C-alpha positions as CSV (number, residue, x, y, z in Angstrom):
1,X,131.6,81.9,78.6
2,X,129.3,80.3,80.1
3,X,131.3,80.3,83.2
4,X,130.1,84.4,83.3
5,X,127.6,84.1,82.5
6,X,127.4,81.5,85.6
7,X,129.0,83.9,87.6
8,X,126.5,87.5,87.1
9,X,124.0,84.5,87.5
10,X,125.1,83.8,91.4
11,X,125.3,87.4,92.2
12,X,122.4,88.0,91.2
13,X,120.7,85.6,93.5
14,X,123.7,86.7,96.2
15,X,122.1,90.5,96.0
16,X,118.2,89.4,95.0
17,X,118.5,87.3,99.4
18,X,120.4,89.9,101.0
19,X,118.8,91.0,103.7
20,X,118.0,94.7,104.4
21,X,119.4,95.6,107.9
22,X,118.7,99.0,109.5
23,X,121.2,101.1,109.1
24,X,123.2,101.9,113.0
25,X,123.8,105.3,112.4
26,X,120.3,106.1,113.2
27,X,120.1,104.0,116.0
28,X,119.0,107.0,118.9
29,X,116.0,107.0,116.9
30,X,114.9,104.1,117.4
31,X,111.7,103.5,120.0
32,X,111.9,107.1,120.2
33,X,108.0,107.8,118.8
34,X,108.4,110.9,117.3
35,X,109.3,111.0,113.8
36,X,113.0,111.8,113.8
37,X,114.1,108.8,111.6
38,X,115.4,108.7,108.4
39,X,115.3,106.1,105.4
40,X,116.7,103.3,106.3
41,X,116.9,103.7,109.9
42,X,115.8,101.7,112.5
43,X,112.0,101.4,113.5
44,X,110.0,99.3,116.3
45,X,106.8,101.5,114.7
46,X,105.5,103.9,112.2
47,X,106.4,106.0,114.1
48,X,109.1,106.2,115.0
49,X,110.2,107.1,110.6
50,X,110.0,110.7,109.4
51,X,108.1,108.9,106.5
52,X,105.7,107.4,108.6
53,X,106.3,103.7,107.3
54,X,108.4,101.4,109.5
55,X,108.1,98.3,107.2
56,X,108.6,94.4,108.4
57,X,112.7,93.4,106.6
58,X,112.4,89.8,107.4
59,X,111.3,90.4,111.3
60,X,113.4,93.6,111.5
61,X,111.7,96.9,111.4
62,X,113.4,99.5,108.3
63,X,112.1,103.7,108.0
64,X,111.0,103.3,104.5
65,X,109.3,106.0,101.4
66,X,105.9,104.1,101.0
67,X,106.6,104.0,97.3
68,X,110.0,101.5,98.3
69,X,107.4,99.3,100.9
70,X,107.7,96.7,99.4
71,X,111.0,96.2,97.0
72,X,114.2,94.5,98.5
73,X,112.1,91.8,100.4
74,X,110.5,94.2,102.8
75,X,106.6,92.9,103.6
76,X,105.7,96.4,103.8
77,X,105.1,99.1,106.4
78,X,103.2,98.9,109.3
79,X,105.7,96.9,110.9
80,X,105.1,96.4,115.2
81,X,108.4,95.1,116.2
82,X,107.1,92.4,118.7
83,X,109.8,92.8,120.5
84,X,110.1,96.6,120.9
85,X,112.0,96.6,124.2
86,X,114.5,94.1,123.6
87,X,115.3,95.7,119.9
88,X,115.3,99.5,122.3
89,X,117.7,98.4,124.2
90,X,120.0,97.0,121.4
91,X,119.9,100.3,119.8
92,X,120.9,102.6,122.8
93,X,123.6,100.0,123.4
94,X,124.9,100.4,119.7
95,X,124.3,104.3,120.2
96,X,127.0,103.5,123.7
97,X,129.6,101.3,121.3
98,X,129.7,104.4,119.0
99,X,130.0,107.7,120.9
100,X,127.5,109.5,119.5
């Protein structure tokens, strides 16, 4: 019984500490600034996101619904990537690797 409880607790802790990462399928929309990015896609500021919310997920921009901007470790809408050019370049490299 104790092993199940400890295992369940460890699974919860690992899940709670998991960091949000942008969905690579949206790499083409990163840095476009035209509101074309879907929720869970990467962003460099609010203008990228169809939802109008680029949330800070530990220094990484992730488009989020406004109602979910503080869920799963996100720090709210209004994220502006201080390394936007590097993030956009990495996204473009991801697009090249994906081939779409």
